[in-house]
N, C-alpha and C positions, 0 to 999 in steps of 0.2 A: 433587445440587447444587441449591440453591434459586435460581431465576431468575424474571424477569418473563415468560418465554416457556416454559411447561412443555412437556414432551415431546408431549402430546396435541395442543396447539395447533400445534406445529411440524410434526407429521406431517399434520395437517389442512390446513395451508397447502401443504405439499408435494404433497398429493393433488390440489390444484386447479391445480397448475402447468401441466397440459396446456391450460388455458384461455388461457394467455399466447400472444402472437403468436410465430410461428416466427422463427428467427434469419435475419437478412439481412446479407450481406456482399458487397462489390464484387468481391473476389478471394479465392481460396483462400489461407489463411495457410500460411506455411512453418514447420514445427516448428523450434524453436531459434533463430528469427530474429525480431527485434522487429516487422518489417513496416511497412506504411504507417500513418500516423497516422489513428486513428479520429476521427470527429466528436466534439466535446466534448458530452457528454450535457446535456440540458435540466436546468437547475439550479433550476427552480421548486420551491419548498417545502423548500429546504435549511434545516435548523434554524438559528436564530440562536444565536450564541455566548452561553452563559449566563455571568453573573458568576462569577468564581473566588473561593473563600474564601481570603483571604490567609494564614490561619493554618494551612492545610493544604499538603502537597506537591501538586504537579500533574504529571499524566502528559499530556504534549503528544503528539499524533499529527500527524506531518508526512508528507504523501503526496499522492496524486492522486485521481481519480474512483473508484477501486476502494475507497477508504476514505471518501469523502464524495461523494455523487452523488444529487441529487434528494431526495425524501423517503424515508428509510429504505433507500436502495439502496447505501449504502457501509457497509462493515463497521465503520468507526469510530463510526457512529451506533448500533451494536448492542453496543458494548463496555462501556459504563458499568454496565449492570445486573449484570455479573459481579463488580464491585468494590464495596467498602464505601465509598460516597461520603461517609460521615461522617469518613473517614480520609484520603481522597485525592480531588482534583479530576480529572476526565477531560475534557480539552480537545481536541476534534477540530478541528485546524487544517489538515486536508488540503483541497486545492483542485483541482477537476476540470480536466483538461487541462494540468496543470503538470508539468514535468520537474525533475530535480535542479537544472538551470540556471535555468529561468524562474521557479521558486518563489523563488529568491534575487533574480533580476533585477527582478521586479515588486514587491519589497519585502515579500512575504509572510513571509519568514524574519525580516526586521527586526522585523515586528510581533510575532512569537512571542518574539524575544529581549527585547523591551520588557516582556513579561509574565513572563519566566522569572526564577527566583530560585534561590538555593542550596538544594539538597535536592530539586529537581525532577527529572523523568525525561523523555526525549524518545525516542519510537519513530520511527525514520527509515526510510521505505519509499518508494523511488523506483526507476524503471526503465521503466515502461510507456510513458512519453512521451520517453524518452531515445534512441530509435532514429532511423533515418533516414539520409540520405546524410552523408558526411563533410563537416565544415565547409570552406567555401571562401569566396572573396571575395563570391560571390553567394548565400551561404547564407541561407535564410529560415526554416528549420525551427525547432522548439522543442527539438530534441535537443541532446546534448552530444557531445564527442569520445569515441569508443568506447575504453575502456581505463581505466587507473588512473594513467597517467604525468603528466608535467608539460607535455605538448603544449598549445599554445595558438595562437589565431589571432584577430587583430583584424578584425572585420567591421562594415560600416556598419549602423546601426540604421534599419530601414525605417520603423517606426512609433514615433515618439518616446514615451518613457516619461514619465508625469506624476507618478510617485511611485517610491520605491525608490532604490537606489544608482545607477541609470543615468538618473535624471531629469535632463533638460537636456543629456544627452550625445549625441553623434552616432556614437560608435563603441563596440562591445562586445567584450571579450576573452572568447572561448569557450574553456573548459577541458575537461578530461576528466571522465567520470563519476566516477572515483575522486577527482579533485581536489575536486569539489563535495561528495562524501561526507566527505572530510577536513575541509572547511570547516565543515560542520554539526557534526562531532565537536569540532573545536577551539573553535568559538564556544560550544557547549554547555558544554564543560569550563571555559571562561573565566568562565562564569556560576556555576560551582560546582554544576552539574547533571550528571546521568548520561546520556550518549548510549547508545542501544541500536539496532543495525541490525536491520532486519526484512526477510527475503527477500520478494520480490514475489509477489503472488497468482498462482495458477495459471490459465492460459487453457484454454478448452475446445477443445483441439486434440489429435487422436489420431493415432497411427501404427500400422501393422500390423507385428508382429514376424515373424520367420522361421517361427515355429510357428503363425502366424495370429492370435495374441492381440492384442487392441487395447490400446495403452498410452497413457496420458495424458502430455502434454508436462510435463516437470519443470523445464526451464530454457529461458527465452526469450532467453538470451544475456548475462545479467548476473550469474548466480549465482557464477561464479568470481571476478568482480571484488569482489562483496560479501564473499566469504570472504577474499580477499587483503587487502582494506582492514581487515577485522575483525582479522586476525592481525597486520598491521603496526602498527595503532593500538591494539592490546590493548583492543578494544571488544567486548562481547558481541554475538553474532549469534543472533537468535531465528529459527529455521528453520520459520516457519509454512507455507512452501511445501510442504515435505515432508509435514507433517501433512495439509494440504489435499489434496495429490496422492494420498496413500494412501487417503484417504476417498473421493475421486472415483473412483479406480481400483476400489474396492470396489463403488461404485454401477454403474459401467459407462457406456458412451457414451450410451445412450438416456436413462437417468435423469439423468445429468449435464446433458444438453442442456436439460432442463426448468428448470435453475437459471440458464441463460444465455439469456434470451428475446430479447435485442437483438442481441448479437454474441458473439465468442469471449472477450471480456474482462470485460464488465459483467454482474453477476449480478442476479437478482431480490432482493426483500427477504429471502426465505428463504435464498438463497445468501449474502447479506451476513451474516445471522445465523450461518450455518455457518462463514463465514470468521472472524467475531469469536471464535467458539468455538475455531477452530483456532489463533488467536493466543494465547488463554488456555492451551490445551494445550501449545503450543510454549514459552510462558513457564515452565510447570511443568517441562517436560523440560529446560530450560536452568537450572533452579533459580534463576531470576531473583529479585532482592529484591522485585520487584513482586508476587510470589506472596503476600507477607505482607499485601497489601491486598485480596486476593480475599475474597468472601463465603464461599467454600468451594472446594475443589479438585474438578476433574473427574477421575474415576477414570482411571488410565493402565494399559495403553495405550489410546489413543483407539479408540472403536468406530466402525463405519461411520456415515456422516452421517445416515442415516434412523433410527438407533436411539439415538444419543447424545443426552442431555439429561435 
C-alpha cells in the first residue's frame, strides 16, 4: 500500500523509541477498569482544522486525546494519508480530555453538526474519559453514568459554560455512556450522514495468565456497551481495538512499552501511526463503505506492528 510513511521510515522511527522518556504514573492501573483520570496532555502544536471541500463527502472523527493530541500524537492526525483526499475530506474533530458527555456539553458536537451534511460519515470513539465515580449531587468529574440505560441525574454546574448547549445554565443532566452514544447516532442520522462506532484504543496494561504468558488488556470496561449499542441501533461497529491488541500482543510488553512513552494510554507518534493503520484494517475487516475511499487496501490478515506497511 502506498502511504506517506513507508515501511523503512516507520521501522527507523520505532528503532529510536528507546530514546523517549520512561512511563510515569501515579498508581498502578487495574486491568479492565477505566481508572483515575489522567492529566490532559499538552496540546501545543495541534494541527489547525483545514477547510473542507463542500463538493466531497467528509469523514469526521469524534473522540479524545488518543485521536488528537499535540503534534502528531493522535491517530486521527495520521489517518488522512491512507485515503484518497480528492474523493473524501478527513476531518479530525477529536478533542483531548473529553468524554462522551463533555464533548457534547462544551459544544464540540454542535460544531461538528454545523459542518455535517448528507452523505458524510462520523467515526465515534469515546470511553477513555468516561470512567470515574458514579454521578452524585457533588459530582465534578468529566465521566458519564456507566452503562447504556436511561439513568440520569441533575447536578450543579461548578464552572459555568460559555458556549454549547449548557451555556448560561446552572444545572446539568448527566446521562449514561450509552445514552450519549445514542445521541451521537441519532444526530448524525438526522443530518443524513452515516454513524460508525469505533472501539476505544488499547492501553499498555498487561496481566499474567495461569501459564505465565503476558496478555495485553483488551477491554477497559466499555467494550460490551459499545457492542450492545451497535446491535440495538443497527450501527456498524469497527473493532480497531482487537486489531491493535493482536498487534501489540505480537510485539510483547517490552516493545509495546516503547510506543507509550508518557503513560498507559497515550502513544508516541509511531504508536499513533500504528493505531491509524489499525483503524484502516478494522474498516476493511468490517467491509465498511469507507474502504472505497482508500488509496489502497492493507493486506489481511494484519501483520505484526513492526512489519506491516
